[in-house]
C-alpha positions as CSV (number, residue, x, y, z in Angstrom):
1,M,19.0,150.7,139.2
2,A,22.0,151.6,141.5
3,L,24.7,154.0,141.2
4,Y,28.5,152.2,141.7
5,V,31.8,153.6,141.3
6,Q,34.3,151.2,140.0
7,K,37.6,151.0,140.7
8,Y,40.3,149.1,138.6
9,G,44.2,149.0,140.0
10,G,47.4,148.8,137.7
11,T,46.8,144.9,137.5
12,S,43.5,145.2,135.5
13,V,44.8,148.2,133.4
14,A,48.4,146.8,132.6
15,T,47.7,146.1,129.1
16,V,45.3,146.8,126.0
17,E,43.5,143.4,126.2
18,R,42.9,143.8,130.4
19,I,42.1,147.4,129.4
20,N,39.3,146.2,126.7
21,A,38.2,143.4,129.1
22,V,37.6,145.9,131.9
23,A,35.6,148.2,129.1
24,D,33.7,144.7,128.1
25,R,32.5,144.8,132.1
26,V,31.5,148.3,132.4
27,C,29.2,147.9,129.5
28,R,27.6,144.8,131.1
29,F,27.0,147.1,133.9
30,H,25.7,150.4,131.9
31,R,23.6,148.4,129.4
32,D,21.9,146.8,132.7
33,G,20.5,149.9,133.6
34,H,23.3,151.3,136.3
35,E,25.1,154.6,136.5
36,L,28.1,153.9,136.8
37,V,31.4,156.3,137.7
38,V,35.0,154.3,137.0
39,V,38.2,155.5,139.0
40,V,41.4,153.8,137.6
41,S,45.2,153.7,138.0
42,A,48.2,154.0,136.2
43,M,48.8,150.9,134.3
44,G,50.6,148.1,135.9
45,G,54.4,149.4,136.6
46,E,53.8,152.5,135.0
47,T,53.7,155.3,138.4
48,D,57.3,152.7,139.5
49,R,58.8,153.6,136.1
50,L,58.0,156.7,136.3
51,E,59.4,157.5,139.9
52,A,62.4,155.8,138.7
53,L,62.9,158.5,136.1
54,G,62.7,161.4,138.7
55,D,65.3,159.5,140.8
56,D,67.7,159.0,137.8
57,I,67.3,162.7,136.8
58,S,67.7,163.9,140.6
59,S,69.1,162.5,144.4
60,R,66.5,164.6,145.7
61,P,63.6,165.2,143.5
62,D,61.3,168.1,144.0
63,P,57.6,166.8,145.7
64,R,55.5,169.3,143.4
65,E,57.4,168.2,140.3
66,M,57.6,164.4,141.1
67,D,53.4,165.0,141.8
68,V,52.9,166.3,138.3
69,L,55.3,163.5,136.2
70,L,53.1,160.5,138.7
71,A,50.0,161.8,137.6
72,A,50.9,161.2,133.9
73,G,50.3,157.7,134.5
74,E,46.7,157.8,135.3
75,Q,46.2,160.5,132.3
76,V,47.0,157.7,129.6
77,S,45.2,154.8,131.3
78,I,42.0,157.3,131.8
79,A,42.2,158.3,127.7
80,L,42.4,154.4,127.0
81,M,39.3,153.3,129.1
82,S,37.2,156.1,127.8
83,L,38.4,154.9,123.8
84,A,37.7,151.3,124.7
85,L,34.5,152.4,126.1
86,Q,33.4,155.0,123.4
87,A,34.5,151.7,120.7
88,R,31.5,149.8,122.5
89,S,29.3,152.6,121.6
90,V,29.4,153.8,125.7
91,Q,29.1,157.2,125.7
92,A,32.8,157.8,128.3
93,R,34.4,160.9,129.0
94,S,37.6,161.0,131.1
95,Y,38.7,163.4,133.7
96,L,42.1,164.5,135.7
97,A,41.8,165.2,139.0
98,H,41.5,169.1,138.4
99,Q,39.2,168.9,135.7
100,V,36.5,167.0,138.4
101,R,38.3,169.1,141.1
102,I,39.2,166.9,143.8
103,L,40.8,169.5,146.3
104,T,43.2,168.6,148.5
105,D,46.0,170.0,150.9
106,S,49.1,170.9,149.5
107,S,51.7,168.1,150.8
108,H,52.8,166.4,147.7
109,R,53.1,162.8,147.6
110,R,50.7,162.2,150.6
111,S,47.9,164.8,150.0
112,R,44.6,163.9,152.0
113,I,41.4,165.0,150.2
114,Q,39.3,168.0,151.3
115,D,36.6,168.4,148.6
116,I,35.0,167.1,145.6
117,D,33.0,169.1,143.1
118,L,30.8,166.6,141.5
119,Q,28.6,169.2,139.0
120,H,30.3,167.7,136.0
121,L,29.5,164.0,137.1
122,R,26.3,164.5,137.9
123,R,25.6,166.1,134.5
124,D,27.4,162.9,133.0
125,L,25.2,160.3,135.2
126,S,22.2,162.4,134.2
127,A,23.3,162.1,130.7
128,G,23.9,158.6,130.3
129,V,27.7,158.9,130.3
130,V,30.3,157.4,132.0
131,P,32.6,159.4,133.7
132,V,36.5,158.1,133.9
133,V,38.4,159.9,136.7
134,A,42.3,159.6,137.0
135,G,42.9,157.9,140.7
136,A,45.4,159.1,143.4
137,Q,45.2,162.8,142.4
138,G,44.3,165.7,143.4
139,V,44.7,169.3,143.2
140,D,45.5,172.4,145.6
141,E,43.9,175.5,146.2
142,S,47.0,177.0,143.8
143,G,46.5,174.9,141.2
144,N,48.9,172.5,141.8
145,V,48.9,168.9,141.0
146,T,49.2,166.4,144.0
147,T,49.1,162.8,144.9
148,L,47.5,160.7,147.7
149,G,50.4,158.7,147.6
150,R,50.0,154.4,148.4
151,G,46.5,153.4,148.2
152,G,45.5,156.5,146.0
153,S,43.5,155.3,143.7
154,D,41.3,153.3,146.4
155,T,41.2,156.0,148.2
156,T,40.0,158.5,145.3
157,A,37.4,155.9,144.6
158,V,35.8,155.7,148.0
159,A,35.8,159.6,148.4
160,L,33.7,159.4,145.3
161,A,31.0,157.0,146.4
162,A,30.7,158.7,149.4
163,A,30.8,161.9,148.1
164,L,27.9,160.6,145.5
165,S,26.1,158.1,147.8
166,A,26.7,155.4,145.9
167,H,25.2,152.3,146.6
168,E,28.6,150.5,147.1
169,C,32.6,151.5,145.9
170,Q,33.5,148.0,143.9
171,I,37.1,147.8,144.0
172,Y,38.4,145.5,141.2
173,T,42.2,143.9,141.8
174,D,43.8,140.7,140.6
175,V,42.4,138.7,143.5
176,Q,38.8,136.9,144.4
177,G,38.6,139.2,147.5
178,V,39.6,138.6,150.6
179,F,40.6,135.5,152.3
180,T,40.8,134.1,155.5
181,S,44.9,134.4,155.4
182,D,47.2,134.3,151.9
183,P,46.3,132.1,149.9
184,R,49.9,131.8,148.6
185,M,51.1,130.5,152.5
186,V,47.6,129.0,153.1
187,P,46.3,127.1,150.0
188,D,42.9,126.3,151.8
189,A,42.5,129.6,152.5
190,R,38.9,130.3,152.3
191,L,37.1,133.7,150.5
192,L,35.2,135.7,153.3
193,P,31.8,136.9,151.7
194,R,31.5,139.8,154.7
195,L,34.1,141.6,156.6
196,T,33.3,144.7,159.0
197,F,35.1,148.0,158.7
198,E,37.1,147.1,162.1
199,E,37.8,143.9,161.3
200,M,39.2,144.7,157.1
201,L,40.9,148.1,158.7
202,E,42.9,145.6,161.4
203,L,44.0,143.2,158.3
204,A,44.9,145.8,156.2
205,S,47.1,147.6,159.0
206,L,48.9,144.3,160.0
207,G,49.6,143.1,156.9
208,S,46.8,142.0,154.4
209,R,47.6,143.8,151.1
210,V,44.0,143.6,149.8
211,L,43.2,147.5,150.8
212,H,45.0,150.0,151.8
213,P,44.3,151.1,155.2
214,R,43.5,154.8,154.4
215,S,40.9,153.6,151.9
216,V,38.8,151.1,154.5
217,E,39.1,154.1,157.0
218,F,37.7,156.5,154.6
219,A,34.9,154.2,153.9
220,G,34.0,153.3,157.8
221,K,34.0,157.1,158.2
222,Y,31.5,157.8,155.5
223,G,29.2,154.4,155.4
224,V,30.3,153.5,152.3
225,P,29.9,149.9,151.3
226,L,33.2,148.5,149.7
227,R,33.1,145.2,147.8
228,V,36.7,143.6,146.8
229,L,36.5,141.6,143.4
230,S,38.6,139.9,140.9
231,S,38.8,141.6,137.3
232,F,39.9,138.8,135.8
233,E,37.0,136.2,137.5
234,E,33.4,136.1,138.2
235,G,32.5,136.1,141.5
236,S,30.8,138.1,144.4
237,G,33.7,139.0,146.1
238,T,34.0,140.2,149.6
239,L,31.3,143.4,151.0
240,I,33.3,145.4,153.3
241,A,30.5,147.2,156.0
242,G,29.1,147.7,159.2
243,E,28.0,145.1,161.6
244,D,25.1,143.1,161.2
245,D,23.9,142.4,164.6
246,S,21.3,140.0,162.7
247,M,24.4,137.3,161.4
248,E,26.2,135.6,164.6
249,K,29.7,136.8,164.1
250,P,33.1,134.4,163.5
251,V,35.4,134.1,166.5
252,V,38.2,135.0,164.2
253,S,37.5,136.5,160.4
254,G,41.3,135.8,159.1
255,I,45.3,136.2,159.6
256,A,47.8,138.4,158.7
257,F,50.8,138.6,158.9
258,V,53.9,140.8,158.6
259,R,57.7,139.5,157.5
260,D,59.9,142.3,157.3
261,E,59.7,143.2,161.1
262,A,62.9,143.9,163.5
263,K,62.8,144.3,166.8
264,I,65.0,146.4,169.2
265,T,65.4,146.0,172.9
266,V,67.4,148.9,175.2
267,Q,68.6,146.9,178.6
268,G,68.8,148.4,182.2
269,V,67.5,151.8,181.6
270,A,66.0,153.3,184.6
271,D,62.5,153.1,185.5
272,V,61.5,157.0,186.1
273,P,59.0,159.3,184.3
274,G,59.4,160.3,180.7
275,V,62.1,157.4,179.7
276,A,60.1,155.8,177.4
277,H,59.6,159.3,175.4
278,K,63.4,159.7,175.7
279,I,64.1,156.2,173.7
280,L,61.5,156.8,171.1
281,G,61.4,161.0,170.5
282,P,64.9,160.3,168.9
283,V,63.1,157.1,166.5
284,S,60.2,159.5,165.7
285,D,62.0,162.1,164.8
286,R,64.0,160.5,162.4
287,N,60.8,159.5,161.2
288,I,61.0,155.8,161.6
289,E,57.4,154.3,162.5
290,V,57.2,152.1,166.0
291,D,54.8,149.4,166.1
292,M,54.4,147.1,169.1
293,I,56.0,148.3,172.6
294,V,56.5,146.3,175.4
295,Q,58.6,147.1,178.8
296,N,59.7,144.5,181.6
297,V,60.6,146.0,185.1
298,A,63.2,143.8,187.0
299,E,64.0,143.7,190.7
300,D,66.7,146.4,190.9
301,G,64.0,149.1,189.7
302,R,66.0,149.5,186.1
303,T,63.8,148.2,183.2
304,D,64.3,146.4,179.5
305,F,62.6,148.8,176.6
306,T,61.2,146.4,173.9
307,F,59.8,147.9,170.6
308,T,59.5,146.8,166.7
309,V,59.9,148.8,163.8
310,A,60.0,148.0,159.9
311,R,63.3,145.9,159.3
312,S,64.3,148.7,156.4
313,D,64.6,151.1,159.8
314,Y,66.8,148.6,161.6
315,D,70.4,149.6,160.9
316,N,69.1,153.7,161.2
317,A,67.4,153.4,164.5
318,I,70.1,151.7,166.2
319,E,72.5,154.2,165.4
320,V,69.9,156.7,166.9
321,L,69.4,155.2,169.8
322,K,73.5,154.6,170.8
323,P,74.0,158.5,172.0
324,V,70.5,158.2,173.9
325,I,71.4,154.9,175.7
326,K,74.9,156.9,176.8
327,D,72.7,160.2,178.3
328,L,70.0,157.5,180.1
329,G,73.2,155.8,181.8
330,A,71.5,152.8,180.2
331,G,73.2,148.9,179.6
332,L,73.7,147.5,175.8
333,I,71.5,147.5,172.9
334,T,70.2,144.2,171.5
335,G,68.1,143.6,168.2
336,D,67.0,140.7,166.0
337,N,65.9,142.1,162.3
338,R,64.4,137.9,161.3
339,I,61.3,138.3,163.4
340,A,57.8,138.6,161.9
341,K,54.4,139.4,163.0
342,V,51.5,137.5,163.0
343,S,48.1,138.7,164.0
344,M,44.3,137.3,164.1
345,V,41.4,139.6,163.8
346,G,37.7,139.1,164.4
347,V,34.7,141.0,166.1
348,G,33.6,138.1,167.4
349,M,36.6,138.1,170.0
350,R,34.2,140.7,172.0
351,S,32.2,138.0,172.8
352,H,34.4,134.5,173.6
353,A,36.8,134.0,176.7
354,G,39.9,132.2,175.9
355,V,40.6,133.0,172.3
356,A,44.1,134.1,173.3
357,T,45.3,131.1,175.1
358,Q,43.8,128.6,171.8
359,M,45.9,130.3,169.3
360,F,49.1,130.6,172.2
361,D,48.3,126.6,172.6
362,A,48.3,126.2,168.7
363,L,51.9,128.0,168.7
364,A,53.0,126.0,171.3
365,R,52.4,122.8,169.7
366,E,54.3,123.4,167.3
367,S,57.1,124.7,169.8
368,I,57.2,128.3,168.1
369,N,58.2,130.8,171.1
370,I,56.4,133.8,171.4
371,L,58.9,137.2,171.6
372,M,55.8,139.8,172.2
373,I,52.3,140.3,172.7
374,S,49.8,142.6,172.0
375,T,45.8,142.8,171.8
376,S,43.3,145.0,171.3
377,E,39.5,144.1,171.3
378,I,39.2,142.4,168.0
379,K,42.8,141.4,167.4
380,I,45.8,140.0,168.8
381,S,49.7,140.0,167.3
382,V,52.5,137.8,168.6
383,V,56.0,138.2,167.4
384,I,57.9,135.1,166.6
385,D,60.9,134.1,164.5
386,E,60.8,134.5,161.2
387,K,61.6,131.0,160.4
388,Y,58.4,130.5,162.0
389,L,56.0,132.4,160.4
390,E,54.4,129.9,157.7
391,L,54.2,127.1,160.2
392,A,52.5,129.8,162.4
393,V,50.2,131.0,160.3
394,R,48.6,127.3,159.1
395,A,48.8,126.1,162.4
396,I,46.3,129.1,163.7
397,H,44.6,128.8,161.2
398,S,43.3,125.1,161.5
399,A,43.5,125.7,165.5
400,F,40.5,128.1,164.2
401,G,38.7,126.0,161.8
402,L,39.5,128.9,158.7
403,S,40.0,126.1,156.0
404,K,37.5,125.3,153.0
405,E,37.0,121.9,154.3
406,Q,36.7,122.5,157.9
407,V,34.0,124.8,157.2
408,S,32.6,122.1,154.7
409,E,33.0,119.2,157.4
410,E,30.7,121.6,160.1
């Protein structure tokens, strides 16, 4: 029998009925003889509600107090989950982060795990007790409650699985697993049975919202097999693990996209050392994250410097750059806040030539103009006009034979 760490997200425990359904699932694993550690998020919508309360009280809430407030959501869900298991004659015990002692740094709202004390969890597992652990929270050296930020419950589960050398870390959510693309945009998207850590990290970073990049990065670092499953449907989900050399690798595994992007161009900048820092330094100082960067040098020795940011940061970035272009003696600042980024990912790209050409051809046949291109060893990203996003994703998906029908025909 195996040791599993199972994480259930907010949608999985959003109501008493859903908590009972999760408890039934946990019971089945437990009665089959498996050892289990269960990690739960706050009930669906609860974290947003608590955060809104804090914002209503203060326009600039103290991060320490907000962590105390937000951690209350998981306290409710672990208690309810433990009660549900006990009602099914399964011994269960809830744990807040300080009771396990999930030690983190003191960066409130975005803390990082430093150490985990496994004493209580190992004692419970040996006694046949199911520990139910609050996700997304920790405690610092001074005893202050901390929270791990976005994707925090996934990170808690992966960290516990790594520390316990679990057979798998199972992430239960409201989807069946990872698909070749978002099924809401591509109805014939196919469920992927397996992905590498590298592929999942790229997909998560490029817009796929199934897993947070931080948890995938953690799993890859410690070699923890991840499996994404549905809380509401039976199935084997998607296994995320290291590369299997015995299997033929598909050229493209999946297509991700980001809608809310903006493009900014600083025109007529002198082509001299340090100019990129002079442009992007002030942007970074405002905590604006830059994604893709392209620099084009003209015949007169001047250059156009183009980069992308999140659409929500577009106006702020423009304001930051206005005094910068005066200092640089540059020309105009132009921009477009109606763009999107489409990316395709696959470890098979390493050993197949012509992948980019095939992607560009698929877009050209739909008369979709490419505004920017970025590549790595296992991904190709393009920036396009947002109005063509759905058409572009479907065209690329079809061109690489990723749909259910295309695979079955083969």
